[in-house]
C-alpha positions as CSV (number, residue, x, y, z in Angstrom):
1,M,0.2,0.1,-0.4
2,P,1.6,3.2,-0.9
3,D,2.5,6.3,1.7
4,L,-0.6,8.8,1.7
5,K,-0.6,12.5,1.9
6,I,-3.2,12.2,4.5
7,Q,-2.5,15.1,6.2
8,S,-5.5,17.0,5.0
9,A,-7.9,13.8,6.7
10,N,-10.3,14.8,9.1
11,I,-10.9,12.6,11.9
12,L,-13.7,12.7,14.4
13,L,-12.7,10.5,17.4
14,V,-15.5,10.0,20.4
15,E,-13.8,8.2,23.7
16,D,-15.2,8.8,27.3
17,E,-11.9,8.4,29.1
18,T,-9.8,11.3,29.2
19,D,-6.5,10.0,29.4
20,Q,-7.0,7.1,26.5
21,R,-8.2,9.9,24.5
22,D,-5.6,12.5,24.8
23,I,-2.7,9.2,24.0
24,I,-5.2,8.9,21.2
25,K,-5.5,12.4,19.7
26,S,-1.7,12.9,20.6
27,I,-0.9,10.0,18.1
28,L,-3.1,11.0,15.4
29,E,-2.2,14.9,15.2
30,S,1.5,13.9,15.8
31,A,1.0,11.6,12.2
32,G,-0.6,15.0,10.3
33,Y,-4.3,14.4,10.5
34,R,-6.9,16.8,11.8
35,V,-8.7,15.5,14.9
36,S,-11.5,16.7,16.9
37,D,-12.8,15.1,19.8
38,C,-15.4,14.3,21.8
39,A,-16.9,12.4,24.9
40,T,-19.8,11.2,24.0
41,A,-22.4,10.1,21.4
42,E,-24.6,13.3,21.8
43,E,-21.6,15.4,21.3
44,A,-20.7,13.4,18.1
45,F,-24.3,13.8,16.8
46,K,-23.7,17.6,16.9
47,Y,-20.1,17.8,15.6
48,I,-21.0,15.2,12.5
49,E,-24.0,17.6,11.5
50,T,-21.9,20.7,11.3
51,N,-18.5,19.6,10.3
52,P,-17.3,17.2,7.2
53,F,-15.4,14.0,8.6
54,D,-13.5,11.7,6.3
55,L,-13.4,9.3,9.8
56,V,-14.9,9.1,12.7
57,I,-13.1,7.0,15.8
58,S,-15.5,5.8,18.8
59,D,-15.4,3.5,21.8
60,W,-17.6,1.3,21.6
61,K,-18.8,1.7,25.5
62,L,-20.2,5.3,25.7
63,P,-21.9,7.6,28.5
64,G,-25.4,6.9,27.6
65,V,-25.8,6.0,23.7
66,N,-22.9,3.6,22.6
67,G,-20.6,3.6,19.7
68,D,-23.2,1.3,17.5
69,K,-25.4,4.2,17.2
70,I,-23.0,6.8,15.7
71,L,-23.0,4.4,13.1
72,D,-26.2,4.4,12.5
73,F,-26.5,8.1,12.5
74,L,-23.4,8.1,10.0
75,K,-24.6,5.8,8.1
76,E,-28.2,7.9,7.7
77,N,-26.4,11.4,7.8
78,S,-22.9,11.2,6.3
79,P,-22.3,7.4,4.5
80,Q,-19.4,8.6,2.6
81,T,-17.8,9.0,6.0
82,G,-15.4,6.2,7.5
83,F,-16.0,4.5,10.6
84,I,-13.8,2.5,12.9
85,L,-15.0,1.0,16.1
86,I,-12.5,0.6,19.4
87,T,-13.8,-2.4,21.5
88,A,-12.5,-4.5,24.6
89,H,-14.7,-7.6,22.9
90,S,-11.6,-8.6,20.7
91,D,-13.9,-12.4,19.9
92,A,-14.7,-13.0,16.1
93,S,-18.5,-13.1,16.4
94,H,-18.5,-9.4,17.6
95,A,-16.3,-8.0,15.0
96,I,-18.2,-10.1,12.5
97,R,-21.3,-8.1,14.0
98,I,-19.6,-4.6,13.9
99,I,-18.5,-5.1,10.2
100,R,-21.8,-6.6,9.3
101,A,-23.6,-3.6,10.8
102,G,-21.4,-1.2,8.5
103,A,-18.6,-0.3,10.4
104,D,-15.2,0.1,8.3
105,D,-13.1,-2.0,10.6
106,Y,-12.6,-2.4,14.0
107,L,-9.6,-2.2,17.0
108,P,-9.6,-4.2,19.7
109,K,-8.3,-2.8,23.1
110,P,-5.6,-2.9,23.6
111,F,-4.1,-1.7,20.5
112,D,-0.3,0.1,20.0
113,K,0.5,3.0,17.8
114,T,1.0,1.3,14.4
115,S,-2.0,-0.8,14.4
116,L,-3.8,2.2,15.1
117,L,-2.2,3.9,12.0
118,F,-2.0,1.0,9.9
119,T,-5.8,0.7,10.2
120,I,-6.4,4.0,9.2
121,Q,-4.1,4.4,6.5
122,K,-5.4,1.4,5.2
123,L,-9.3,2.4,5.9
124,L,-8.5,5.7,4.0
125,Y,-6.6,4.4,1.0
126,T,-9.6,1.9,0.2
127,R,-12.3,5.1,0.3
128,S,-9.7,7.0,-1.7
129,I,-9.2,4.1,-4.8
130,E,-13.3,3.8,-4.3
131,T,-14.1,7.3,-4.7
132,E,-11.6,8.1,-7.7
133,N,-13.2,4.5,-8.9
134,I,-16.4,5.9,-9.1
135,K,-15.8,9.2,-10.5
136,L,-14.0,7.5,-13.6
137,K,-17.4,5.3,-13.7
138,Q,-19.5,8.6,-13.8
139,Q,-16.9,10.2,-16.1
140,S,-17.3,7.4,-18.5
141,K,-21.0,7.1,-18.4
142,H,-21.1,10.4,-18.8
143,R,-19.2,10.6,-22.2
144,T,-20.8,7.6,-23.6
145,E,-24.5,8.7,-22.7
146,L,-23.6,12.7,-23.7
147,L,-21.5,12.4,-26.3
148,D,-21.7,9.0,-28.2
149,M,-17.9,8.5,-28.9
150,I,-15.9,5.9,-28.1
151,G,-12.6,5.1,-27.8
152,Q,-10.0,5.2,-24.6
153,S,-6.6,5.8,-26.1
154,R,-4.4,8.8,-25.3
155,E,-5.7,10.1,-28.4
156,M,-9.5,10.1,-27.5
157,N,-9.1,11.4,-23.8
158,K,-6.9,14.3,-25.2
159,L,-10.5,15.3,-27.1
160,F,-12.6,14.5,-24.5
161,Q,-10.6,16.6,-22.3
162,R,-10.6,19.7,-24.9
163,I,-14.4,19.2,-25.5
164,E,-15.2,19.6,-22.1
165,K,-13.0,22.3,-21.8
166,A,-14.6,24.1,-24.7
167,A,-18.2,23.4,-23.8
168,P,-19.2,25.9,-20.7
169,T,-17.5,28.6,-22.5
170,N,-19.0,30.8,-25.5
171,A,-16.0,30.8,-27.6
172,T,-15.7,29.9,-30.8
173,V,-14.8,26.4,-31.9
174,L,-12.7,25.2,-35.2
175,I,-13.0,21.2,-35.4
176,S,-10.7,19.4,-38.1
177,G,-10.0,16.6,-39.0
178,E,-10.4,14.1,-41.9
179,S,-13.9,13.5,-43.6
180,G,-15.3,10.7,-41.7
181,T,-13.7,11.0,-38.3
182,G,-17.0,12.6,-36.7
183,K,-16.8,16.3,-36.5
184,E,-20.5,16.9,-36.2
185,L,-20.4,14.4,-33.6
186,A,-17.8,16.3,-31.9
187,A,-19.8,19.6,-32.5
188,R,-23.1,17.9,-31.0
189,A,-20.9,16.9,-27.8
190,I,-19.8,20.2,-27.2
191,H,-23.4,21.5,-27.7
192,Q,-24.5,19.0,-25.1
193,L,-22.5,20.0,-22.4
194,S,-22.9,23.6,-22.5
195,N,-25.8,25.5,-20.7
196,R,-27.0,25.7,-24.4
197,S,-27.7,22.2,-24.5
198,E,-31.6,22.8,-23.9
199,N,-32.3,24.7,-26.9
200,T,-31.3,24.0,-30.9
201,F,-28.4,22.1,-32.4
202,L,-28.5,23.4,-35.6
203,P,-26.4,21.8,-38.3
204,V,-25.8,23.5,-41.7
205,N,-23.5,21.8,-44.7
206,C,-22.0,24.9,-46.5
207,A,-20.9,23.3,-49.1
208,A,-24.5,21.9,-49.6
209,I,-26.0,25.3,-50.0
210,P,-26.1,26.9,-53.5
211,E,-24.3,30.2,-53.5
212,S,-27.1,32.3,-55.5
213,L,-29.1,31.0,-51.9
214,A,-26.3,31.0,-49.1
215,E,-26.6,34.5,-47.7
216,S,-30.6,34.0,-47.3
217,E,-30.4,31.0,-46.2
218,L,-27.7,31.7,-43.7
219,F,-29.1,35.4,-43.0
220,G,-33.0,35.2,-43.9
221,A,-34.4,37.3,-46.3
222,E,-37.1,40.0,-46.0
223,K,-40.4,39.2,-48.2
224,G,-39.8,40.4,-52.1
225,A,-36.3,40.8,-51.6
226,Y,-35.6,38.6,-54.5
227,T,-37.7,37.1,-57.2
228,G,-39.9,34.2,-55.6
229,A,-39.1,35.4,-51.8
230,N,-43.5,35.3,-51.2
231,K,-43.1,36.1,-47.7
232,K,-40.0,36.6,-45.1
233,R,-37.6,34.1,-44.2
234,I,-35.8,33.2,-41.3
235,G,-31.8,32.3,-41.7
236,K,-30.2,29.6,-40.0
237,I,-28.4,32.0,-37.6
238,E,-31.5,33.5,-36.5
239,A,-33.5,30.2,-36.0
240,A,-30.4,28.6,-34.0
241,D,-31.4,32.3,-31.2
242,G,-30.0,30.7,-27.7
243,G,-28.3,27.6,-29.2
244,T,-25.5,26.4,-31.3
245,I,-25.6,26.5,-35.3
246,F,-22.6,24.1,-36.8
247,L,-21.3,25.2,-39.5
248,D,-20.0,22.5,-41.4
249,E,-17.1,22.7,-44.4
250,I,-16.7,26.5,-43.6
251,G,-14.0,26.1,-46.3
252,E,-16.6,26.5,-48.9
253,L,-18.3,29.9,-47.7
254,P,-18.1,32.2,-50.6
255,L,-15.6,34.9,-49.6
256,I,-18.4,37.5,-49.6
257,L,-20.6,35.7,-46.8
258,Q,-17.6,35.3,-45.0
259,S,-17.4,39.0,-44.1
260,K,-20.7,39.2,-43.1
261,L,-20.1,36.1,-41.3
262,L,-17.0,37.7,-39.8
263,R,-19.5,40.7,-38.5
264,F,-21.7,38.7,-37.1
265,L,-19.2,37.4,-35.0
266,Q,-17.4,40.5,-33.9
267,E,-21.2,42.4,-33.0
268,G,-23.9,39.3,-32.7
269,K,-25.9,41.3,-35.0
270,I,-27.7,40.0,-38.5
271,V,-28.6,41.9,-41.3
272,R,-31.9,40.3,-43.5
273,V,-31.2,40.2,-47.5
274,G,-34.0,43.0,-48.4
275,S,-33.7,45.1,-44.6
276,N,-31.6,47.2,-43.4
277,E,-32.5,46.4,-39.8
278,E,-30.0,44.7,-37.8
279,V,-31.0,41.8,-35.5
280,K,-29.3,40.9,-32.6
281,V,-29.0,37.1,-32.2
282,N,-27.6,34.8,-29.5
283,V,-25.9,32.0,-31.0
284,R,-22.5,29.9,-30.1
285,V,-20.7,29.2,-33.6
286,V,-18.9,26.1,-33.9
287,T,-17.1,25.4,-37.5
288,A,-15.7,22.6,-38.9
289,T,-13.6,21.9,-42.1
290,N,-11.7,19.4,-43.6
291,R,-9.5,21.2,-45.6
292,E,-5.9,23.0,-44.7
293,L,-7.9,26.8,-43.6
294,Q,-4.2,28.3,-43.4
295,E,-3.2,27.2,-46.5
296,E,-6.8,28.5,-47.4
297,V,-5.7,31.7,-46.5
298,K,-2.1,32.0,-47.9
299,N,-3.7,31.2,-51.4
300,G,-6.6,33.9,-50.8
301,N,-9.8,31.4,-50.5
302,F,-10.2,31.9,-47.0
303,R,-10.2,35.5,-45.1
304,E,-7.6,35.4,-42.4
305,D,-9.2,37.6,-39.9
306,L,-12.1,35.4,-40.2
307,Y,-9.6,32.3,-39.8
308,Y,-8.3,33.5,-36.3
309,R,-11.9,34.7,-35.3
310,L,-13.1,30.7,-35.6
311,N,-10.2,29.5,-34.6
312,V,-10.6,30.4,-30.7
313,I,-10.6,26.9,-29.6
314,P,-9.2,24.4,-32.1
315,V,-10.3,21.0,-32.1
316,N,-8.7,18.3,-34.1
317,L,-9.8,14.7,-34.5
318,P,-7.4,12.1,-34.7
319,P,-8.0,9.3,-38.2
320,L,-8.8,6.4,-37.0
321,R,-5.4,4.8,-38.0
322,Q,-4.0,6.9,-35.3
323,R,-6.0,5.4,-32.2
324,Q,-5.8,1.7,-33.4
325,E,-6.4,0.8,-30.1
326,D,-10.0,2.2,-30.4
327,L,-10.3,0.1,-33.1
328,L,-11.7,-3.5,-30.8
329,P,-14.4,-1.2,-28.9
330,L,-15.4,0.3,-32.0
331,I,-16.4,-3.2,-33.9
332,N,-17.4,-4.4,-30.9
333,H,-20.0,-1.7,-30.4
334,F,-20.9,-1.2,-34.5
335,V,-21.5,-5.3,-34.6
336,E,-24.2,-5.0,-31.4
337,Y,-25.7,-1.7,-32.1
338,F,-26.5,-3.1,-35.6
339,S,-27.5,-6.5,-34.8
340,S,-30.1,-4.7,-32.3
341,F,-31.2,-2.3,-34.6
342,H,-31.7,-4.3,-37.4
343,N,-33.5,-7.2,-35.3
344,T,-30.9,-9.3,-36.4
345,E,-29.7,-12.7,-35.2
346,S,-26.9,-11.1,-32.1
347,K,-23.7,-11.8,-34.2
348,A,-19.9,-12.6,-33.5
349,L,-16.9,-12.2,-35.6
350,A,-14.7,-15.2,-36.0
351,P,-11.3,-14.6,-34.9
352,A,-9.4,-14.7,-39.0
353,A,-12.3,-11.9,-39.7
354,L,-11.3,-10.1,-36.8
355,K,-7.7,-10.1,-38.0
356,V,-8.3,-8.5,-41.2
357,L,-10.5,-5.5,-39.9
358,L,-7.6,-4.8,-37.1
359,R,-5.1,-4.9,-39.6
360,Y,-6.7,-2.4,-42.1
361,S,-5.8,1.1,-42.0
362,W,-9.5,2.5,-43.0
363,P,-8.9,5.0,-44.9
364,G,-12.2,6.4,-44.7
365,N,-11.9,6.5,-41.0
366,V,-14.8,5.7,-38.4
367,R,-18.0,6.3,-41.1
368,Q,-16.4,3.8,-43.5
369,L,-15.9,1.3,-40.2
370,R,-19.5,1.8,-39.1
371,N,-20.7,1.3,-42.9
372,S,-18.5,-1.6,-43.6
373,I,-19.9,-3.4,-40.3
374,E,-23.4,-2.3,-41.3
375,R,-22.8,-4.4,-44.1
376,L,-21.5,-7.3,-42.6
377,V,-24.0,-7.8,-40.3
378,L,-26.6,-7.8,-42.7
379,L,-25.1,-9.8,-45.3
380,S,-23.7,-12.9,-43.0
381,Y,-25.4,-15.8,-42.6
382,G,-26.2,-17.3,-39.0
383,N,-24.6,-15.6,-35.9
384,K,-20.8,-15.6,-36.7
385,I,-19.2,-13.4,-39.5
386,T,-17.2,-15.7,-41.2
387,L,-13.6,-14.3,-43.3
388,E,-15.3,-15.1,-46.5
389,D,-18.1,-12.5,-45.3
390,V,-15.3,-9.5,-44.9
391,N,-13.4,-10.6,-47.7
392,D,-16.4,-9.4,-49.8
393,L,-15.9,-6.5,-48.6
394,E,-13.0,-6.2,-51.1
395,L,-11.0,-4.0,-48.5
396,A,-7.9,-5.7,-50.3
397,N,-8.7,-3.2,-53.6
398,E,-8.6,-0.2,-51.5
399,K,-5.0,1.5,-50.1
400,Q,-3.7,0.4,-47.2
401,G,-1.1,1.9,-45.0
402,A,1.3,0.4,-42.9
403,G,-1.6,1.0,-40.1
404,F,0.7,3.5,-38.4
405,S,1.3,6.7,-40.2
406,L,4.2,9.5,-38.5
407,P,2.8,12.8,-37.3
408,H,4.5,15.6,-38.7
409,Q,5.7,16.9,-35.2
410,G,7.2,13.3,-34.5
411,I,6.3,10.9,-31.7
412,N,7.8,9.7,-28.3
413,W,9.2,6.3,-29.3
414,E,9.0,4.6,-25.6
415,D,5.1,5.7,-25.3
416,H,4.6,4.2,-28.5
417,E,6.7,1.1,-28.2
418,K,4.9,0.5,-24.7
419,D,1.5,1.4,-26.2
420,C,1.5,-1.6,-29.0
421,L,2.7,-3.8,-26.4
422,L,-0.7,-2.9,-24.7
423,Q,-2.3,-3.4,-27.8
424,A,-1.1,-6.5,-28.6
425,L,-1.9,-8.3,-25.2
426,S,-5.2,-6.6,-25.0
427,Y,-6.2,-8.0,-28.8
428,C,-4.8,-11.4,-27.8
429,A,-6.6,-11.2,-24.3
430,N,-3.1,-11.0,-22.4
431,N,-1.5,-14.6,-24.1
432,R,1.6,-13.5,-24.2
433,T,2.3,-15.9,-26.2
434,Q,0.1,-15.0,-28.9
435,A,0.7,-11.2,-28.7
436,A,4.3,-11.9,-29.6
437,K,3.7,-13.4,-32.5
438,L,1.3,-10.4,-33.2
439,L,4.3,-7.7,-33.1
440,N,6.9,-10.3,-34.9
441,L,8.9,-10.5,-32.0
442,N,10.6,-13.8,-30.3
443,Y,9.3,-14.5,-26.8
444,K,12.1,-13.4,-24.8
445,A,12.3,-10.2,-26.5
446,F,8.8,-9.7,-26.1
447,L,9.3,-10.4,-22.2
448,Y,12.0,-8.5,-21.9
449,R,10.2,-5.3,-23.2
450,L,7.7,-6.1,-20.9
451,E,9.7,-6.0,-18.0
452,K,11.4,-2.5,-19.1
453,Y,7.9,-0.8,-19.3
454,G,6.8,-2.7,-16.0
455,I,3.8,-3.9,-17.7
456,K,2.3,-6.9,-15.9
């Protein structure tokens, strides 16, 4: 058990014998704990009602009400607080009754300083692990429910952190990434985690809007503003008032509209086509592109001032080939999801079929993987997806990379090597022999690397 930083732990000591109470309190304070003390259960109730404690240590026999009542009071009013009971009754049956009643531990009298401090440290360590596990589970559930984004790789955890930081603000966000990486999903996540989540999320594909209609589509138009404008038209930006507008493929927006969008971002006001009246609109703007906008700026196709105004918080979605440890969870998720969605027999992947899917580079990213798994679920026979089923996808006819693309900024080789070892073990259910073969390493070399990185 590691040495804990427990100096901030708050302890309530309940002991009616003054000398014994002073001795225990002195031991605890010398170990760095903050200690409050009292002599009766009634005093303890008042302390607990008005102060947060990490731990209560109580004698069993107290004047009036015994220590078991303090335990009952804690369970009702402060269940997160640990409880250790001190008792002169050290027989096993009594100890079992105490633990079954909800105590974390007990100390039979007489006890020494070492036993006392070890029991406390053990309890606080266990509680800290439980608290951390609960926190991690809540975060995982929160991300799964709100983001609907799957991945536990380092790249995806960085993405989750960036989204969670960006979401509560009103800053503009520019999402970049290859086609199929899930840019709209990330935009929805930002909206769902923001204080605008109860209001509209409006996606707009800028590449799909005819240039002649783009201005009225985004900013609206008054009746009679142009031929065919038979009534006032509310634009997309105004329609998203109070919520979030997601402008996908922002690099396709005509230059003339880029200036109008910049003005809206600066002033929070729009002017409908055919009107001189400014309309104030409260909208969070999230944009996305698979173009290199800085190159577009250099080439004169995108306004530099708009680029910087949109890129207040950059969010980059990694391609699937750069987070291959997420590939197996994604495959399993899509198989389960589409089996349920299409009401088909539950499917399992044959090992040979799975091996092909895991080794493929997926140039179309998550979108391609999703579509391929849906096809496999629908067209495979029985309850198993076979190698023949996967071969029918004709993945071999598409360009396959090495499964890894060196980023332009380089990598930390040791981190990369450790990730490869962990992925191999994960794919092979911790079978070291198979994992070594998967990495084309001899067994001794594989074991050496496990020991090098402390992987057990």
